[in-house]
C-alpha positions in Angstrom: -35.9 -39.4 -12.4 -34.6 -36.2 -11.1 -36.1 -33.4 -13.5 -34.1 -31.1 -15.8 -32.6 -28.0 -14.2 -32.8 -25.9 -17.7 -31.3 -22.9 -18.4 -33.0 -20.4 -15.7 -32.2 -23.1 -13.1 -28.4 -23.7 -14.2 -28.4 -19.5 -14.2 -30.1 -19.6 -10.5 -27.3 -22.5 -9.7 -24.5 -20.1 -10.9 -25.2 -17.1 -9.1 -25.7 -18.8 -6.1 -22.1 -20.5 -6.4 -20.8 -17.1 -7.7 -22.3 -15.2 -4.3 -21.6 -17.8 -1.4 -18.6 -17.0 0.6 -16.7 -20.2 -0.2 -16.3 -19.0 -3.4 -15.9 -15.4 -2.2 -13.0 -16.8 -0.2 -11.6 -18.3 -2.8 -11.7 -15.8 -5.5 -9.5 -13.1 -2.7 -7.1 -16.2 -2.9 -7.3 -16.5 -6.5 -7.0 -12.6 -6.8 -3.6 -12.7 -4.5 -1.8 -15.7 -6.5 -2.4 -14.1 -9.5 -0.7 -10.7 -8.4 2.5 -13.0 -8.2 3.5 -13.0 -11.2 3.8 -8.8 -11.3 6.6 -9.2 -8.1 8.3 -11.6 -10.4 8.7 -10.6 -13.7 9.2 -6.6 -14.5 6.2 -5.1 -15.6 5.9 -2.8 -18.3 4.3 0.4 -17.3 7.0 0.8 -14.2 10.5 -0.2 -16.2 9.9 -1.0 -19.7 14.2 -0.8 -20.4 13.8 -4.0 -17.9 11.6 -5.4 -20.2 13.1 -4.9 -23.1 15.9 -6.4 -21.5 13.9 -9.8 -20.9 12.7 -10.5 -23.9 16.2 -9.8 -25.4 18.1 -12.2 -22.9 14.7 -15.1 -22.7 14.0 -15.1 -27.1 11.7 -18.6 -26.5 10.2 -17.8 -23.3 9.7 -13.9 -23.1 7.1 -14.0 -26.5 5.1 -16.4 -24.8 4.8 -14.2 -21.2 4.2 -10.9 -23.2 1.3 -12.7 -25.5 0.0 -13.7 -21.7 0.0 -10.0 -20.6 3.0 -11.4 -17.4 4.5 -8.2 -18.7 1.4 -6.1 -17.7 -0.2 -8.0 -14.9 -2.7 -5.5 -13.6 -4.4 -5.5 -16.6 -4.7 -8.4 -18.4 -7.8 -9.9 -19.3 -7.4 -12.9 -16.8 -6.6 -10.4 -13.6 -9.1 -8.0 -14.6 -11.5 -11.9 -14.7 -11.1 -12.6 -11.2 -11.1 -8.9 -10.1 -14.8 -8.5 -11.6 -15.5 -12.1 -10.4 -14.6 -11.2 -6.9 -16.5 -7.9 -7.4 -19.7 -9.4 -8.6 -19.3 -11.8 -5.7 -19.1 -9.8 -3.3 -21.8 -7.3 -4.0 -23.9 -10.1 -4.7 -23.2 -11.2 -1.1 -23.9 -7.7 0.7 -27.2 -6.8 -1.1 -29.0 -9.9 0.5 -27.1 -10.2 3.5 -28.0 -5.7 4.0 -31.7 -6.5 3.0 -32.1 -9.4 5.8 -30.5 -8.0 8.8 -32.2 -4.6 8.1 -35.7 -7.5 8.5 -33.8 -8.5 11.4 -33.8 -5.5 13.3 -37.4 -4.6 12.8 -38.1 -8.0 14.1 -39.0 -8.2 18.0 -37.0 -10.5 19.3 -38.3 -13.8 20.1 -40.8 -15.2 22.5 -39.3 -16.5 25.6 -39.0 -20.6 26.0 -40.9 -22.2 27.7 -38.3 -24.2 30.1 -35.6 -21.9 31.0 -33.8 -24.2 32.8 -31.9 -25.6 29.8 -30.3 -22.6 29.2 -26.8 -21.5 30.1 -26.8 -19.7 33.8 -30.4 -20.1 34.3 -31.3 -19.5 37.6 -33.8 -18.0 40.4 -34.9 -15.7 43.2 -38.0 -15.3 44.9 -39.1 -11.7 46.2 -42.8 -10.1 47.2 -42.5 -7.4 44.9 -45.3 -8.0 41.8 -44.2 -9.0 38.4 -44.8 -6.0 37.0 -42.2 -4.5 39.2 -39.9 -7.0 38.3 -40.0 -6.9 34.8 -39.5 -3.3 34.4 -36.2 -3.7 36.3 -35.5 -6.4 34.3 -36.3 -4.1 31.3 -34.2 -1.1 32.4 -31.3 -3.3 33.5 -30.8 -4.5 30.0 -31.6 -1.8 28.6 -28.6 0.0 30.2 -28.2 3.9 31.0 -28.3 4.7 27.3 -31.5 5.4 26.4 -30.1 6.6 22.7 -28.5 3.8 22.1 -29.7 0.6 24.4 -27.6 -2.2 25.3 -30.4 -4.8 24.4 -33.3 -5.2 22.5 -36.1 -5.7 25.0 -40.0 -7.2 24.6 -42.5 -7.6 27.0 -44.2 -10.8 26.7 -47.6 -12.0 27.8 -47.6 -15.8 29.0 -49.9 -18.5 29.4 -51.0 -19.1 33.8 -51.0 -14.8 34.4 -46.8 -15.3 33.7 -45.8 -12.7 32.5 -41.8 -11.9 30.6 -38.9 -9.4 28.9 -37.2 -11.2 25.9 -33.8 -9.6 25.5 -31.5 -9.9 22.6 -28.4 -8.4 21.7 -25.4 -8.3 19.0 -26.8 -6.3 15.8 -23.6 -5.2 15.7 -21.7 -7.8 15.0 -24.1 -8.3 11.2 -23.9 -4.7 11.3 -19.9 -4.3 11.5 -19.6 -7.4 9.1 -21.4 -5.3 6.9 -19.4 -2.2 7.3 -16.7 -4.5 6.5 -17.3 -5.8 3.0 -19.1 -3.2 2.1 -15.6 -0.8 2.7 -13.0 -4.1 1.2 -15.8 -3.2 -1.9 -15.6 0.4 -2.0 -11.2 -0.1 -2.0 -11.7 -2.2 -5.2 -13.6 0.3 -6.8 -11.3 3.2 -5.8 -8.7 1.0 -7.5 -10.3 0.8 -10.5 -11.2 4.2 -10.6 -8.0 5.1 -9.4 -5.9 2.8 -11.9 -8.1 4.6 -14.9 -7.3 8.4 -13.7 -4.0 8.1 -11.8 -0.3 9.5 -13.1 2.8 9.0 -11.8 5.9 10.2 -12.7 10.2 10.0 -11.4 12.5 12.2 -12.5 15.9 13.0 -10.7 17.0 16.6 -10.3 20.3 17.3 -9.8 20.8 20.5 -8.0 21.0 24.0 -9.2 18.3 23.0 -12.5 15.1 22.6 -12.2 12.2 20.5 -14.3 9.0 21.6 -16.3 5.4 19.7 -14.9 5.3 18.1 -18.3 4.9 14.2 -19.8 8.2 14.6 -21.7 9.8 15.9 -18.4 10.1 12.8 -16.5 12.4 9.9 -16.3 9.6 7.6 -16.4 5.8 8.2 -16.6 3.0 5.8 -16.0 -0.6 6.5 -16.4 -4.1 5.5 -16.3 -6.1 4.7 -19.6 -8.8 7.8 -18.8 -5.5 10.5 -18.1 -5.3 13.5 -20.8 -2.0 15.2 -20.9 -3.5 18.3 -20.9 -4.4 18.0 -17.8 -1.3 18.5 -15.8 -1.1 21.6 -14.0 2.1 23.4 -15.4 4.3 24.0 -12.7 8.1 24.5 -12.6 10.3 22.5 -9.4 13.7 23.8 -9.2 15.9 22.1 -6.9 18.1 24.8 -4.6 19.6 22.9 -2.3 20.0 19.5 -0.4 20.5 18.9 3.0 21.7 15.5 4.5 22.2 14.8 8.1 24.4 11.6 9.1 24.8 10.3 13.2 28.9 10.9 13.7 29.5 7.9 15.4 27.0 5.3 13.2 26.7 7.4 9.9 23.2 6.3 10.2 21.2 8.5 8.6 19.4 10.8 9.9 17.5 13.7 7.5 16.9 14.4 4.4 16.1 18.2 3.1 15.7 19.0 -0.2 15.2 22.8 -0.8 13.0 23.6 -3.8 11.9 26.9 -5.7 8.0 26.2 -6.9 6.8 28.4 -9.9 3.0 28.3 -10.3 1.2 30.5 -12.7 -1.5 30.6 -10.8 0.7 31.0 -7.4 3.8 32.3 -8.6 6.8 31.6 -7.0 7.1 29.9 -3.4 10.0 28.5 -1.9 9.2 24.9 0.1 11.2 21.2 1.2 10.7 18.2 0.9 11.8 15.5 3.2 11.3 11.7 3.5 7.5 11.0 3.9 6.3 14.7 3.9 5.9 15.4 0.3 5.3 18.3 -1.6 1.8 19.4 -2.6 2.1 21.0 -6.5 -0.2 20.8 -9.1 -2.4 19.3 -7.9 -0.1 16.1 -6.6 2.4 15.1 -4.3 5.5 15.0 -5.4 7.9 12.4 -2.4 11.8 12.8 -1.9 12.4 9.2 -3.1 16.0 8.9 -2.9 19.5 11.2 -3.2 23.2 11.3 -3.9 25.7 12.7 -5.8 25.8 13.5 -9.7 29.7 14.8 -10.7 29.7 17.2 -13.5 32.8 16.2 -16.0 33.9 16.9 -19.8 35.2 14.4 -21.8 37.8 16.1 -24.6 38.2 13.3 -27.6 41.3 12.9 -29.0 41.0 15.2 -31.4 40.9 17.7 -28.9 36.6 18.2 -29.3 34.1 18.4 -26.4 32.7 14.6 -26.4 30.3 15.0 -23.3 29.3 17.7 -20.7 27.1 17.5 -18.2 26.1 16.4 -14.1 26.4 12.2 -14.2 24.1 10.8 -11.2 26.4 8.1 -9.1 23.8 5.2 -7.5 24.6 4.9 -3.8 25.2 1.5 -2.8 26.1 1.7 1.1 25.6 3.6 4.3 28.9 6.0 3.2 27.3 6.3 -0.8 30.1 4.6 -2.2 28.1 5.4 -5.5 28.3 3.2 -8.9 27.1 4.7 -11.7 27.8 4.7 -15.7 29.5 7.8 -18.2 28.2 6.9 -22.2 30.0 9.2 -24.7 28.3 8.5 -27.7 29.5 11.5 -30.0 33.6 11.5 -30.2 34.4 12.8 -33.7 36.9 9.6 -34.7 37.6 6.3 -33.2 35.3 4.2 -31.3 32.5 5.1 -28.4 33.6 5.1 -24.9 32.3 4.2 -22.0 33.3 4.4 -18.4 32.0 2.6 -15.7 33.0 3.3 -11.8 32.5 4.8 -8.7 32.4 7.4 -7.0 33.8 8.0 -3.5 32.1 11.2 -1.6 35.2 10.2 1.3 38.2 7.7 -0.6 40.7 6.6 0.9 43.9 4.0 -0.8 44.3 0.8 -0.2 48.0 -0.8 0.1 46.7 -2.9 -2.6 45.6 -0.1 -4.8 42.3 -0.3 -4.1 39.7 2.2 -3.2 36.5 3.1 -1.0 35.0 5.4 1.0 34.7 5.6 4.8 32.0 8.5 5.4 28.9 9.4 3.1 29.4 13.0 3.0 32.2 14.3 0.5 35.2 15.4 2.6 37.2 14.7 -0.6 35.7 12.6 -3.5 37.2 11.0 -5.9 35.5 9.1 -8.9 37.6 5.9 -10.4 36.3 4.7 -13.7 37.8 1.7 -15.8 37.2 2.2 -19.9 35.4 0.7 -22.2 35.1 1.2 -26.3 33.5 0.3 -29.2 29.4 0.1 -29.5 27.6 1.5 -26.8 24.3 0.1 -28.8 22.2 3.6 -28.8 21.7 3.1 -32.3 19.9 -0.2 -31.8 16.2 2.0 -31.4 15.8 -0.1 -27.7 16.0 1.4 -24.4 18.8 1.6 -22.4 19.3 1.5 -18.2 20.9 4.9 -17.9 22.9 3.2 -14.9 24.1 0.2 -17.0 26.9 -0.3 -19.6 25.7 -2.5 -22.8 29.2 -4.8 -22.8 27.9 -6.5 -25.4 29.7 -3.9 -28.2 32.3 -2.7 -25.8 35.5 -3.9 -25.1 37.7 -2.8 -21.8 40.7 -1.5 -21.8 43.5 -3.5 -20.1 47.5 -3.0 -18.8 50.2 -5.8 -17.7 51.7 -4.8 -14.3 53.8 -7.3 -12.9 53.2 -9.9 -15.3 49.3 -9.9 -14.6 46.6 -8.3 -17.0 44.4 -6.0 -15.2 41.7 -3.4 -16.1 42.9 0.6 -16.7 42.2 2.5 -14.0 41.4 6.4 -14.2 41.6 8.2 -10.8 40.1 12.0 -10.9 39.7 14.4 -8.3 37.4 17.4 -8.2 39.4 20.2 -10.1 41.5 18.2 -12.0 41.9 16.6 -15.8 43.2 13.5 -16.9 44.3 11.5 -19.9 42.5 8.8 -21.2 44.3 5.4 -22.1 45.3 4.5 -25.3 44.9 8.3 -26.5 41.2 8.6 -26.0 41.3 12.1 -25.1 40.8 13.6 -21.4 38.7 13.6 -18.4 38.1 17.0 -16.0 36.0 16.1 -13.1 34.4 19.9 -13.0 32.1 19.8 -9.8 30.2 17.7 -7.0 26.9 18.5 -6.8 24.1 16.2 -5.3 20.9 15.3 -7.1 17.2 13.6 -5.1 15.2 11.2 -7.0 11.3 13.0 -6.8 8.2 10.4 -6.8 5.3 12.8 -8.1 1.8 11.1 -7.8 -2.2 12.1 -8.4 -4.6 9.7 -7.7 -7.5 11.4 -6.4 -8.7 8.0 -5.0 -6.4 7.8 -2.0 -8.6 9.4 0.2 -11.2 7.8 -0.4 -9.4 4.0 0.1 -8.0 5.6 3.4 -11.2 6.0 4.4 -12.5 2.8 3.3 -9.4 1.0 5.2 -10.7 2.5 8.2 -14.0 1.8 7.7 -12.7 -1.3 7.2 -11.1 -1.9 9.9 -13.4 -0.7 12.5 -16.4 -2.9 11.1 -13.9 -5.7 11.3 -13.3 -4.9 14.7 -17.0 -4.6 16.0 -18.0 -7.9 14.3 -15.2 -9.8 15.9 -15.5 -8.5 19.5 -19.5 -8.1 19.5 -21.5 -11.0 21.3 -24.5 -11.9 20.0 -27.0 -12.8 23.2 -30.5 -13.7 24.6 -31.5 -12.7 27.2 -34.6 -14.0 29.1 -36.3 -13.0 32.2 -39.7 -14.3 33.3 -42.1 -13.5 36.2 -44.8 -15.7 38.0 -47.1 -15.4 41.4 -46.7 -18.3 43.2 -49.4 -20.2 44.9 -47.9 -19.2 47.8 -48.2 -15.3 47.0 -44.5 -14.8 46.1 -43.3 -13.9 42.8 -40.4 -16.3 41.3 -38.3 -15.2 38.8 -36.2 -16.8 36.6 -33.3 -15.8 34.2 -31.7 -17.1 31.5 -29.4 -16.7 28.6 -28.8 -17.7 25.5 -25.4 -17.3 22.5 -24.8 -18.0 19.1 -21.3 -20.0 18.9 -18.8 -20.5 22.0 -19.4 -17.1 24.4 -17.3 -17.4 27.5 -19.1 -13.6 29.0 -22.8 -15.7 28.6 -22.6 -17.0 32.1 -21.4 -14.4 34.1 -24.1 -11.6 31.9 -26.8 -13.7 33.0 -25.4 -13.8 37.0 -25.1 -9.7 37.1 -28.8 -9.5 34.7 -29.9 -11.6 38.1 -28.3 -9.6 40.8 -29.2 -6.5 38.9 -33.0 -7.3 39.3 -32.7 -8.1 42.7 -31.1 -4.9 43.3 -33.7 -2.5 41.9 -36.5 -5.7 43.4 -35.0 -4.5 46.4 -34.9 -1.1 45.9 -38.6 -1.0 45.4 -39.5 -2.9 48.5 -37.3 -1.0 51.1 -39.4 2.0 49.6 
């Protein structure tokens, strides 16, 4: 009858299962699968507007996904549970293996087997040299020329019958690299947790000639860890002085983007700087990256009463290599009549096709044109829900149309810089004042990024060492024969398949024979 394990027995069994390599690999795969919803569903920290839109479009499924944490996957309880289990499993695997590896490093190489002829690459030769001279030559060969980092760990052993041998072992770097790899992986996991608590990241669109202050409210989107304190933001001001874009004249492919900025820091004064792609600016203890750029037409809209209803630069997002840019102008403050929405394109270098369609042929603003369709109604700004500034909520809007040649088509407003054009149905006028450039900036502060890089490099180094460090044992035995001749035997053993073992045994044999031959010649 089998004895019951009891609570302690079950606990030991569960711990052994959790700290096994098989479970660690399964948990790593589970973590990868658990991260998939984060790329499928919109995430609250990155895009709360998209989350609100998803909930509004999916009233049945959306609330359940929100309860289960699918809109904030990386901070959900189930993702954190897998993360912590993986962390515990790795630590539980590493610590005992470190202790075992340390004991193995202090243990001398194993005794030489009695029958070397059963091992790979066994070979022998006879020499007139003394056994002591042979073993000394074997030890020097196996240790190598680098005394500070020997090739093999070597031990000289006495055997029965007057024979003696050298037992050599190498390949402990394989386990050392394996432990370095797993320890670095734990370091990356720890840095990710610490970084999630301490990091902050903000995105802002900055129009040429304007600036913003480094405060949480100044960013278009801002996310931070649980340990973030708003007062920790270093106060500085960033002004976009100009923007330079270079394109290939033949293919129109982008060649270089440069943002010229002025940084006003109360501790270091004012300084001019540049931001390029992959060349961020350091400011306020954070990195400021250039993530995008485009055009921002400066427009003014007067309503039917002649009152100024809207004035400002509106960023239009580029959609292709010729910077055909899409944007929305929302005019909620109309003194009388419905609210106005203008949807369309900014064409940097516009040409009109025979059919009345417009397109851009160059990314630089050589002949810019705004081509807009007109909507009226309720913009939905009073609903209390966040809206995408680059998208018009058409639920409460009506697109204005006109009849041309018996066909109904949308009304199109075409306006160039310096022009003022009447809006249809007496809604007012739109003026295209000027055209500026804008840049999309991403500010990120994560104190663990350097450590993550260090641990990542360590993991790659450890993995390389563990893959390319063969584990081998080589034995050399020397015994005086009945005729007074010393018989030398050499053999090797590898852990696993090692095609280089037999050539290694031959190398040791030849090297010992050459060293002994030199001694005999002397």
